[in-house]
LUMMAR-109014 format. One record per atom (N, C-alpha, C): x negated, y negated, z negated. Coordinates in steps of 0.1 Angstrom, whole numbers, plus 2048, in hexadecimal, padded with zeros to 3 digits. Last residue first. Layout:
<rs>
XYZ/...
</rs>
This chain:
<rs>
B088D6666/B048CF672/AF48CF674/B1F8EB65B/B118EA65B/B0C8E3668/B3C8EE647/B368E7653/B278E6651/B5490363D/B478FF63A/B418FA648/B7490662F/B6C90363B/B5F8FD637/B8D91A622/B80914620/B7991262D/BAE91C617/BA591A623/B9891461F/BC5932606/BBB927606/BB3927613/BE693A611/BDA93C60B/BD192F60B/BFC92961C/BF6934623/BE893761E/C17918617/C0D91F60F/C0892B616/C288F861B/C2490661F/C1A90C615/C2A8DE614/C378E6616/C348F361D/C178CE60B/C168D161A/C238D961E/C158B45F4/C1C8C15F8/C1C8C3607/BF58A55F6/C038A55F3/C088B25F7/BDA8A55FB/BE28A6607/BF18A3603/BBA89D5EF/BC889B5ED/BD089C5FA/B9D8A95E2/BA48A85EE/BB38A85EB/B8089C5D1/B8D8A25D1/B948A05DE/B688905D2/B6989C5D9/B768A35D7/B5B87B5C5/B648785D0/B668845D9/B4E8825AE/B468835BB/B4F8805C7/B6287F59B/B5687659A/B4F8765A8/B728955A3/B778875A3/B6C87D5A3/B628AB59E/B648A75AC/B6A8995AD/B648AB582/B578A9588/B598A5597/B7F8AF57E/B798A3578/B6B8A057F/B838C858A/B8B8BC58E/B838B058A/B758DC57C/B708D7589/B778CA58D/B748E9563/B788DA564/B738D4571/B6D901557/B78900561/B7D8F2562/B57902548/B628FC541/B6F8FB54A/B4590A55B/B48913550/B5490F548/B448F356B/B4A900570/B4D909565/B388E155B/B468DE55F/B4C8EB565/B1F8ED559/B278EB54D/B368E9550/B168ED573/B188FA56C/B218F8560/B138D1578/B1C8DA580/B208E7578/B138B7563/B0C8C3566/B168CD56C/B12895566/B1B8A0567/B138AD56B/B0687B567/B0588355B/B0E89055B/B0786E57E/B1286B575/B11874569/AF387958D/AF286A58A/AFC86657F/AFD892591/AF2890588/AF0882584/B1188C5A4/B15891596/B0A89058C/B028835B9/B0C87A5B3/B0F87F5A5/AF489B5BE/AED88E5BB/AF68855B4/B088AC5C6/B018AF5B9/AF98A25B5/B118A15DF/B1A8A25D3/B128A45C6/B038A05F6/B008955ED/B088975DF/B0B8B4607/AFD8B5602/AF98AA5F8/B2D8B85FB/B238B7605/B158B75FF/B4E8C45F5/B418C05F1/B388BF5FC/B708C25EC/B668C25F7/B598BD5F1/B8D8D45E0/B818CC5DF/B798CD5EB/BB18D25DD/BA58DA5DC/B998D05DB/BC88C45DA/BC98D05E2/BBC8D95E1/BD18B75BA/BC88B85C5/BCA8C55CD/BE08B75A3/BE68B05AE/BDD8B05BB/BE08D8593/BDB8CA595/BE38C45A1/BDF8F458C/BE98EB586/BE58DC587/BD38FF5AC/BD590159E/BDF8F7599/BD88E95C4/BCE8F25C0/BCF8F35B1/BEF8E25DC/BED8E25CE/BE38ED5CA/BF28E55F7/BEF8D75F2/BED8D65E4/BF38FD602/C008F85FE/BFE8EA5F8/BD9905608/BE1900613/BEF8FB60F/BC08FB5F4/BCC9035F4/BD58FD5FF/B9E8F7601/BAB8F25FD/BB68FD5FC/B7D8EE603/B868F95FF/B938F45FA/B618E5616/B6F8E1611/B778EE60E/B408DC618/B498E7616/B568E2610/B268D062D/B318CE624/B398DB623/B078C3639/B0F8CE635/B1B8CA62C/AF58AF63E/AFD8B3649/B068BF646/ADA8B962A/AE18AF631/AE88B463D/AD88C860F/AD88CD61C/AE08C4625/ADA8BE5F5/ACF8B85FE/ACE8BF60B/AEB8DA5EB/AE58CE5E6/AD98CA5F0/AF78F25EF/AF58E95FB/AF08DC5F7/AF88FD5D5/AF09045E0/AEE8FC5EC/B088EC5C7/AFA8ED5C3/AF28F35CF/B228EF5D2/B1B8E25D3/B0C8E45D1/B319055CC/B299055D8/B208F95DA/B408FE5B6/B359085B4/B2C9095C1/B528EC5C1/B488E75B8/B3C8F15B7/B628FD5D1/B5A8F25D7/B4F8EE5CE/B6C90F5BD/B649145C8/B5C9095CE/B7B8FC5AE/B709045A8/B679095B3/B8E8F45C0/B858EA5BB/B798F15B5/B9A90D5C4/B949065CF/B8A8FC5CB/BA59145AA/B9B91C5B1/B949155BC/BA58F5596/BAC90059D/BA19085A5/BA78DF579/BA28E4586/BAB8EF58C/B9C8D555A/BA68D3565/BA08D8572/B928EC541/B958DE545/B9F8DE550/B9C904528/B98901535/B9B8F2538/B9691B50D/B9B90E512/B9590B520/B9593E514/B9593350B/B9A926512/B8D946534/B8C94C527/B8B94051D/B9994C554/B98942549/B9894953C/B8F952574/B92958567/B8F94F55C/B9D94A592/B95944587/B9994C57A/B9B9555B4/BA19545A7/B9794E59D/BA39505D7/B9A9535CC/BA19515BF/BAF95B5F5/BB49565E8/BAA95A5DD/BAA951617/BAD95B60D/BB2954600/B92949631/BA094862B/BA2953620/B7893663F/B7C941635/B8B93F631/B6192D657/B6F92C652/B7293964A/B47918661/B4B92565B/B59923655/B3890967C/B43908672/B4791666E/B188FC685/B22907684/B2C90367A/AFC8F1699/B088EE690/B128FA690/AEC90F68B/AF390268A/AF38FA696/AF2932691/AEA926694/AF3919691/AF794B678/AFC943683/AF3936685/AEC956662/AEF95F66D/AF595867A/AD294066D/AD894D66D/AE294E661/AC192966B/ACA92B677/ACE93A678/AB4923653/AAE92D65C/AB6930669/AC190E646/AB390F645/AAD918650/ADC90F64C/AD590264D/AC690464D/AE292A648/AE4924655/ADB918657/ADD92C62C/AD5934636/AD692F644/AF091A622/AE2918620/AD991F62A/B08928629/B0591A62F/AF691762E/B0493E618/B05940627/B0293362E/B06931600/AFA938603/AF993B612/B20928600/B1591E600/B08925604/B2D9415FD/B2F939609/B2492F60B/B249485E3/B219505EF/B229485FC/B2E9345D3/B1F9365D4/B1C93E5E0/B499375D6/B4392B5DA/B3492C5DC/B4D9505CA/B5094F5D9/B499425DE/B489495B0/B3F9525B7/B419515C6/B5D9385AB/B509335AA/B4693C5B1/B7494A5AE/B7293E5B6/B639395B6/B7296D5B0/B719615A7/B6D9555AF/B8597A5CD/B7A97A5C2/B7B96D5BA/B889785F1/B8D97A5E3/B819795D9/B91973612/B8896F607/B8F9715FA/B9B97A62C/B9F981620/B9597F614/B91972643/B9E96C63F/BA4973632/B6F969649/B79972644/B8696B641/B6395965C/B5B963655/B6496E64F/B6694D67A/B6F95166F/B6895C668/B53934687/B52942683/B5C945677/B4D91E6A2/B55921696/B55930693/B3A9056AF/B3C9136AF/B439166A1/B4B8E66B9/B428EE6B0/B448FD6B1/B5C8D46C5/B4F8D76CB/B458DF6C3/B758D16BE/B6C8C66BA/B5E8C96BF/B7F8E96C5/B848DD6CD/B7B8D26CA/B748F96B2/B6F8FA6BF/B748EF6C8/B848F069C/B758EF69C/B6F8EF6AA/B9D8F86A4/B9A8E96A3/B8B8E76A3/B9B9146A3/BA090D6AF/B9C8FE6AF/B96918689/B8B91B693/B8E9146A0/BAE91267E/BA390A67A/B9890C684/BBE926689/BC191868C/BB590F689/BB293C67D/BB293B68C/BB592D690/BB9938663/BAB938666/BAA936675/BD593B665/BD092E662/BC192D665/BD795666C/BDB94C675/BD593E672/BCD961654/BC7964660/BCA95A66B/BE0959642/BD3954641/BCB95664E/BFF957655/BF695D64B/BE995564B/C2095C663/C14954661/C0C959655/C33970666/C32966671/C2695C66F/C3D990663/C3398765E/C3097D669/C5D99C65E/C54997668/C4A98D661/C729B8657/C699AE652/C5F9A965D/C939C2655/C889C065F/C7F9B465A/CAA9D964A/CA19CE646/C959CE64F/CB89EF64F/CBF9E3653/CB69D764F/CAAA05646/CABA03654/CB19F6658/C91A0162D/C9FA00630/CA19FD63F/C78A16620/C7CA0C62A/C8BA0C62D/C77A1B5FC/C79A2060A/C7CA14613/C77A125E2/C6CA1B5E6/C6DA205F5/C7C9F65CE/C809FD5DA/C74A055DF/C749FC5AB/C759F45B6/C799FC5C3/C88A0E593/C7CA0B59A/C7FA015A5/C9BA09575/C9BA0A584/C8EA0658A/C92A1C559/C95A0F55F/C94A1156E/C8AA35550/C96A3054A/C9AA2254F/C72A41556/C7DA4355F/C8AA3D55A/C5DA3A546/C64A46542/C70A4954B/C56A22550/C4CA2D552/C53A3B54E/C6BA13547/C6AA15555/C60A21558/C65A1152C/C71A18530/C71A1C53F/C4EA0152F/C4DA0E528/C59A1752C/C599EA53A/C4F9F2541/C4EA0053C/C6A9E2524/C709E5531/C669ED53A/C579DE510/C619E850E/C679EC51C/C489C951A/C419D6517/C4C9E1516/C5C9B551B/C559B9527/C4E9C7525/C629B2500/C6D9B650A/C679BB517/C4B9A84F4/C4F9B64F2/C599BB4FC/C3699550A/C41997501/C459A5500/C1299C50B/C1E999512/C2A99B508/BFD9A54FC/C009974FB/C0D993502/BF79BF501/BFB9BC4F3/BFF9AD4F2/BEE9BC51C/BFA9C4518/BFF9C150B/BD89AF523/BE39A651F/BF09AF51C/BC09B952F/BC19B8521/BCC9AE51C/BC09C1549/BBC9B3546/BBE9AF538/BC99DB546/BBB9D954C/BB79CA549/BE39D953D/BD99DF534/BCB9DB539/BF09CD553/BF09C6546/BE59CC53D/BEA9E2566/BE69D4568/BE59CC55B/BF89F855B/BE99F855D/BE39EA55F/C139F055D/C0D9F2550/BFD9F2551/C169EF579/C189E3571/C119E4563/C12A0A57E/C08A00584/C099F357C/C28A15572/C1BA1956D/C10A0F572/C3CA0B582/C3CA06574/C2EA0A56E/C2CA075A2/C35A0E599/C34A0758B/C2A9FD5C5/C269FD5B7/C30A035AE/C359FC5DF/C2DA085DB/C29A085CD/C549F15E9/C499EE5DF/C429FB5DC/C639E3606/C629EE5FC/C559EB5F5/C6F9C1608/C669CB60C/C659D6601/C7A9A9601/C819B160B/C799BD610/C6A99F5ED/C789A05EA/C809A85F5/C4C99E5E5/C539A85EE/C629A95EC/C4098A5D6/C449975CF/C4D9A05D7/C379795E9/C439755E1/C499815DA/C269935F6/C2A9865F9/C379835F2/C249AF5F2/C1E9A65E8/C239985EA/C2E9BD607/C349BF5FB/C2F9B65EF/C1E9B561D/C2B9AF61B/C319B160E/BFD9AC61B/C069B7617/C149B1615/BE899A624/BF6999629/BFF9A5627/BCF99761B/BD29A4621/BE09A4627/BD8980602/BCD986609/BD199460E/BF696D606/BEE9775FF/BE397D608/C0995F612/C0095860A/BF7961602/C1B961631/C13967626/C0A95D61F/C3C95D638/C2F956639/C2795B62E/C55970649/C4C96F63D/C3F967641/C7697664D/C6B96F653/C6196B648/C8C990650/C84989646/C7898364D/CAC998655/CA199365C/C9898B653/CC39B164F/CBA9A8648/CAE9A5651/CE49B9656/CD79B865B/CCF9AE654/CF99C3639/CF69BE647/CE89BF64B/CF89CB61E/CFE9D4629/CFA9D0637/CE29CC604/CE79C460F/CEC9CD61A/CD59D95EF/CE39DC5F1/CEA9D35FC/CBA9D15F1/CBD9DF5EF/CCC9E25F2/CB09B85F1/CB79BC5FD/CBC9CA5FC/CA49B55D7/CAD9AA5DC/CB69AF5E8/C919C95D3/C9E9CA5CD/CA99C05D2/C789C65DD/C829CB5E6/C909CC5E0/C699BA5C8/C679C75CC/C719CE5D4/C829A55B7/C759A85BD/C749B75C1/C999A45A8/C9A9A05B6/C8D9A45BD/C979A958D/CA29AF594/CA29AD5A3/C779B057D/C809A7585/C8B9B058B/C619BD574/C6A9B756A/C749AD570/C549C658A/C5A9D0581/C619CA575/C499B0597/C549B859D/C5B9C2594/C359A8585/C4199F588/C4C9A858D/C229BC588/C299BA57B/C369B357E/C1B9B95A2/C1F9C759E/C269C6591/C1299F5A3/C1F9A25A8/C249B05A5/BF89A2598/C02999591/C1099D596/BED9B15AC/BEE9B759F/BF99AF597/BED9A05C1/BF49AC5C3/BF69B35B5/BDC98B5B7/BEA9885BA/BF29955BB/BC699659C/BC99935AA/BD89925AD/BC098757C/BC6992585/BC898D593/BB897456B/BAE977576/BB398357F/BC996B558/BC2977555/BB797A55F/BDB95755D/BCE954556/BC595F555/BF0964568/BE995A570/BDC95656A/BF9974552/BF397A55F/BEB971567/C02961540/BF796A53D/BF1971549/C1795754F/C0C94E54B/C00957548/C2896D551/C2396755D/C1695E55A/C30970537/C2997B53E/C2297554A/C3D958533/C3195B52B/C29966532/C5395B545/C49950547/C3C95353F/C6097153A/C5A973547/C50968549/C68966522/C5F971521/C5897352F/C7995252C/C6D94E524/C6395A523/C8D961537/C85959540/C78955538/C8E982527/C92974528/C8896D532/C999A252C/C8D99952D/C9198B52F/CB19AE52C/CA99B0520/C9C9A7520/CB09B654E/CB89B5542/CAF9B7536/C969A4561/C9E9B055E/CA59AE550/C9998356E/C9398D565/C9C999563/C9597558B/CA197B584/C9C98657B/C8995B59F/C87963593/C9596858D/C7794B5B3/C829545B5/C8295E5AA/C5F93D5AE/C6B9355B2/C7893E5B2/C4C9505AB/C4F94759F/C5D9405A2/C4B95D5C4/C4C9655B8/C5095C5AC/C489495D8/C5594F5D5/C569575C8/C309415DF/C3693A5D3/C439405CF/C32944602/C2B9445F6/C3193C5EB/C5294E610/C45948611/C3E948603/C6C95A625/C6495C619/C5695561B/C8D95B62C/C8195362F/C78953623/CA5970639/C9D96D62D/C90967632/CC4971646/CB796D649/CB096963C/CDC98964B/CD5981640/CC797E644/CF898D65F/CE998C65E/CE5984652/D149A4660/D0E99765E/CFE99965E/D219BC660/D1F9B566D/D189A866C/D239C2645/D1B9CB64E/D189C565C/D1F9A3632/D269AF637/D1E9B7641/D14991618/D10996625/D169A3628/D1998A5FE/D23987608/D2098C616/D0298F5F0/D0E9985ED/D199955F7/CF197A5F7/CEE9885FC/CFA9915FA/CFD9655E7/CFE9655F6/CFB9735FC/CF696E5CD/D0496B5D1/D0696C5E0/CDB96D5CF/CE197A5CD/CF09795D1/CD69515D1/CD295A5DC/CD99685DB/CDF9495B8/CE69445C4/CE394D5D0/CCC9555A8/CDB9595A6/CE29555B3/CB59485B1/CB79575B3/CC595B5B2/CBA92E5A8/CB89315B6/CBA9405B9/CBB93358C/CC792E593/CC69315A2/CA193B587/CAC944585/CB894058C/C9592358D/C9092F594/C9B93A593/CA091257B/CA4911589/CA091D591/C92919563/CA191C565/CA691C573/C72922571/C7B91C568/C8992056A/C50930575/C5F930578/C6692856D/C3392057D/C3A925572/C49925575/C26913592/C26922591/C2D928586/C4890A596/C3D91259C/C3090B597/C6C907593/C5F90758E/C5490F595/C818FA5AE/C7E9025A2/C6F90159F/C9D8EE5C1/C8F8EC5BD/C8C8F35B0/CB28F95D9/CAF8F95CA/CA08F85C8/CC98F05F2/CBB8F05EE/CBA8F05DE/CDF90060A/CDC8F95FD/CCD8FA5F9/CE38FB62C/CDD903622/CDA8FB615/CEB8E963E/CF48F463C/CEF8FE631/CD88D463E/CE68D1641/CF08DD63D/CBE8C9627/CC48D3631/CD38D0633/CA28B761E/CB18B761F/CB58C062A/C898C860C/C8D8C1619/C9C8C261A/C748CA5F0/C818CB5F6/C828C3603/C5D8CA5E1/C5C8D05EE/C698D05F5/C618C25C7/C5A8B95D0/C598BE5DE/C608E25B9/C638D45B7/C5B8CB5C0/C638FC5D2/C5C8F65C7/C608E75C6/C8290C5DB/C759075DE/C6F9005D1/C9A91E5EB/C9591B5DE/C869185E0/CB791A5FE/CA89195FE/CA39155F1/CD492B609/CCD9245FE/CBE925601/CF392C61C/CE592F61A/CDF92760E/D0C935635/D08930627/CF9933625/D0F938651/D1B937648/D1793163A/D0392C66E/CFF930660/D0B92D657/D0C922685/D0E931684/D0A935675/D06908687/D1290B67F/D1591A67F/CE390E68C/CEE905689/CFA90A681/CCD91C694/CDA924693/CE691B690/CB790B696/CB89166A0/CC691C6A0/CBA8FA681/CBA8F468E/CBC8FF699/CB890D66C/CC490566E/CC58FF67C/C9E91566F/CA891F672/CB6918674/C908FE668/C8E903676/C9A90D679/C988FC64D/C9C8F1657/C9B8F6665/C8C912642/C9A912643/C9F90764D/C7190A644/C7591664B/C8491664D/C728F3634/C6F8F2642/C738FE64A/C7A90261B/C828F7621/C7F8F5630/C66915615/C74919618/C7C90E61F/C4C91460D/C4F91161B/C5D91361F/C4B91E5F4/C489105F6/C4B90B604/C699335EF/C5B9305F1/C589225F4/C84941602/C7D93F5F5/C6F93C5F7/CA4940610/C9693D611/C9093B604/CBE95061F/CB894F612/CA994C614/CDC94E632/CCD94B631/CC9949623/CF295F648/CEF95963B/CE095763A/D0A960662/CFB96065E/CFA959651/D2497766B/D1F96B665/D1096C663/D2298D687/D2A98667D/D24979678/D1199169C/D1F99669D/D2898F693/CF598C6AF/CFD9856A5/D0C98A6A6/CDC9A46B2/CE999F6B7/CF09986AB/CB999F6B6/CC49A36AC/CD199C6B1/C9A9AA6C4/CA79A46C6/CB19A96BB/C789A26C3/C829AB6BE/C909A46BE/C6698D6CA/C6A9976D4/C759A16D0/C6697D6B2/C5A9846B8/C5D98F6C1/C879806B1/C7C97D6A8/C709856AD/CA49736BC/C9997A6C0/C8D9766B8/CC69776BA/CBB9716B3/CAF9796B7/CE19726D1/CD697A6CC/CCB9716C5/CF59676E0/CF996D6D3/CED9766CD/CDF9506EE/CED9546ED/CF195A6E0/CC29526DE/CC79536EB/CD59586EB/CAB9456C9/CB99486CA/CBE9476D8/C8B94E6BC/C939496C7/CA294D6C5/C6F94B6A7/C7D94E6A8/C849476B4/C559416A6/C5794F6A4/C669546A8/C559266A9/C4D92E6B2/C5093C6B2/C6491E693/C6991B6A1/C619236AB/C5392767E/C6192E680/C6692B68E/C3E915682/C3C924683/C4992B685/C4A8FC67D/C448FF68A/C4390E68C/C50900662/C5A8FC66B/C56900679/C36904656/C4090F657/C4C90C660/C178FD665/C248F7660/C2F901661/BFF90366F/C0690E667/C13908661/BF68EC67B/BFA8F7683/C0290267C/BF08DE663/BFA8D966C/BFF8E4675/BDA8ED65A/BE78EC652/BF28E765A/BC88E966F/BCC8F666B/BD98F6663/BC48CD66F/BCA8D467A/BCF8E1677/BB88C9655/BC58C2659/BCC8C9665/BA08D8658/BAA8DB64E/BB88D5652/B938C966D/B978D766E/BA28DC665/B908B0661/B988B166E/B9D8C0670/B7F8B664C/B8D8B1649/B968B2656/B688BE659/B6F8C8651/B7D8C364E/B618A7667/B648B366E/B6C8BC666/B5B897651/B6689365A/B6A89F662/B468A4645/B528A363E/B5E89F647/B3289F659/B368AD656/B448AD64F/B31883658/B3488A664/B39898662/B2987D63D/B36879642/B3A88064F/B1B886624/B1A88C632/B2888A639/B1D866613/B19874614/B18879623/B3D853611/B2E85560F/B2B863613/B57852618/B51846615/B42847612/B6886761D/B5F864628/B57857625/B79867607/B70873609/B6586F613/B8684F60B/B7E8515FF/B7485C602/B95855622/B8B84A622/B8184B617/BA686B61A/B9C86D624/B91862623/BBA86F608/BAF868604/BA386A60D/BCE87F614/BD1871610/BC586960C/BD1891630/BC8890624/BC8881620/BE588A643/BE789563A/BDE89462D/
</rs>
């Protein structure tokens, strides 16, 4: 899975880095969406059983899958239900497609929506309208769905939505704040997609958000929404982008606050059943499982890590330093595990990188010369920010290498140019598309 393993292990704290790489690979493999669906869903005769809950198959079965994990999830459903599936569509990120036999595949833009994001949503709406009262609509939801599944409200163009999305992503806003805005300028998010479906809806959800709030994952297309037009307005004002978003977006939100535009779904629907089948919590447990198998004490510190990436890196490295020097709060050798989603606030021009690369680089100074230590931080989808790297890995030799090459860590962090620094230190991690997305995973090894 890690394509540049040999390069990463070519110098430095090789034993610690090898442990970290094994743990990360195992955790991502265990969180494989195909495998997770197969473990969560059973078909017995005329019944679909999801985590112990039984649903009678009376009519046709339709499938709509959205997100980076949509194809492997859909493949698992195809194998479970075969020709019982009448029709379906899977909308995924470019490069994430898997050939399916009964379900159409649409590749679309992520993190920036494109015309195919709209085409995929149109196809899904077509299918949802065909679901009769005796039919079942299986909805497969995973991270990335917010950008991949797009249907702007009337009067808002795709370009306007893209511009709003870009401003939000660069603002430092948390994912639930970003989605509060996205839902209120969309025809399908915030539960609107299933609002008028007559049949039974079974939604299988893989979480990519901290706290696993179902209404936030892929902007909650099958879940009631507690946020309002007022919340969307407050987010845009708080991050000083209200005056920067397109006029059409401001107008729609203003009309919404006056009750002149349709709100998102505000009540639970009896025919809609949502199941969370994988999350950051699970991935951390998978990582812990592997660490203990390798003979190390493993500690899941948190599965809900948030905050500015470089600050999170400093805090994590400080804990590593305390263990290495004073054997507290845990005795070495130890493996620390963190799951969650950090952010990067960009002001002005920025170099190349992503939150996980920035977290890793910022941690390097604190573990400098602490032999036997390493920290790896990756996005489980294989893409950290707008780069081809999944994240970064640093050890007690990283700063020495960077110093020898005239690279100042603080300067590169301030310019959000972690990619170029880690490239020099052989600290980039490449996995390629993992076809899932279950937050970021950080593993610190102290030998």
